[in-house]
C-alpha positions as CSV (number, residue, x, y, z in Angstrom):
1,M,-67.1,-31.5,-27.6
2,E,-69.4,-33.8,-29.5
3,H,-68.9,-37.5,-29.0
4,E,-68.5,-38.1,-32.8
5,F,-65.7,-35.5,-33.0
6,I,-63.8,-37.2,-30.2
7,R,-64.2,-40.6,-31.8
8,M,-63.0,-39.3,-35.2
9,L,-60.1,-37.5,-33.6
10,T,-59.1,-40.7,-31.8
11,R,-59.2,-42.6,-35.1
12,V,-57.0,-40.0,-36.9
13,A,-54.5,-40.0,-34.0
14,I,-54.3,-43.8,-34.0
15,V,-53.8,-44.1,-37.8
16,G,-51.4,-41.1,-37.8
17,S,-49.3,-42.7,-35.1
18,A,-49.2,-46.0,-37.1
19,I,-48.1,-44.1,-40.2
20,G,-45.4,-42.2,-38.2
21,F,-44.1,-45.4,-36.7
22,T,-44.0,-47.1,-40.1
23,G,-42.2,-44.2,-41.6
24,A,-39.6,-44.1,-38.8
25,L,-39.0,-47.8,-39.2
26,A,-38.6,-47.5,-42.9
27,L,-36.1,-44.7,-42.5
28,Y,-34.2,-46.8,-40.1
29,F,-33.8,-49.6,-42.5
30,V,-33.1,-47.3,-45.4
31,M,-30.3,-45.6,-43.5
32,R,-28.9,-48.9,-42.4
33,A,-29.0,-50.4,-45.9
34,L,-27.5,-47.4,-47.8
35,R,-24.5,-46.4,-45.7
36,G,-22.1,-45.7,-48.7
37,E,-24.6,-44.4,-51.2
38,E,-25.2,-40.9,-49.8
39,F,-27.1,-39.3,-52.7
40,R,-29.4,-42.3,-53.3
41,G,-30.0,-42.5,-49.6
42,A,-30.9,-38.9,-49.4
43,M,-33.3,-39.3,-52.3
44,L,-35.0,-42.2,-50.7
45,I,-35.4,-40.4,-47.4
46,G,-37.0,-37.5,-49.2
47,V,-39.4,-39.8,-51.0
48,L,-40.3,-41.6,-47.8
49,L,-40.9,-38.3,-46.0
50,A,-43.1,-37.1,-48.8
51,F,-45.1,-40.3,-48.6
52,V,-45.6,-39.8,-44.9
53,F,-46.7,-36.2,-45.5
54,V,-49.2,-37.2,-48.2
55,C,-50.7,-39.9,-45.9
56,C,-51.1,-37.4,-43.1
57,A,-52.7,-34.8,-45.5
58,L,-55.1,-37.5,-46.7
59,L,-56.0,-38.4,-43.1
60,L,-56.7,-34.7,-42.5
61,V,-59.0,-34.5,-45.5
62,V,-60.8,-37.6,-44.5
63,S,-61.4,-36.3,-41.0
64,F,-63.0,-33.1,-42.4
65,T,-65.2,-34.9,-44.9
66,K,-67.0,-37.2,-42.5
């Protein structure tokens, strides 16, 4: 493997892990705050998961363009 590829893969893994941790932390606080409002809580969880998915997809695109 080329040195540049390994460096880029490491960067993507670090940023992806940070996004995953942030998403998990946000889900924890959302679930804790919205105990009684099930529908609204489910909607927020869906939005947060979509945000994490979009960020991961953007990281994948950035890793292929450089």
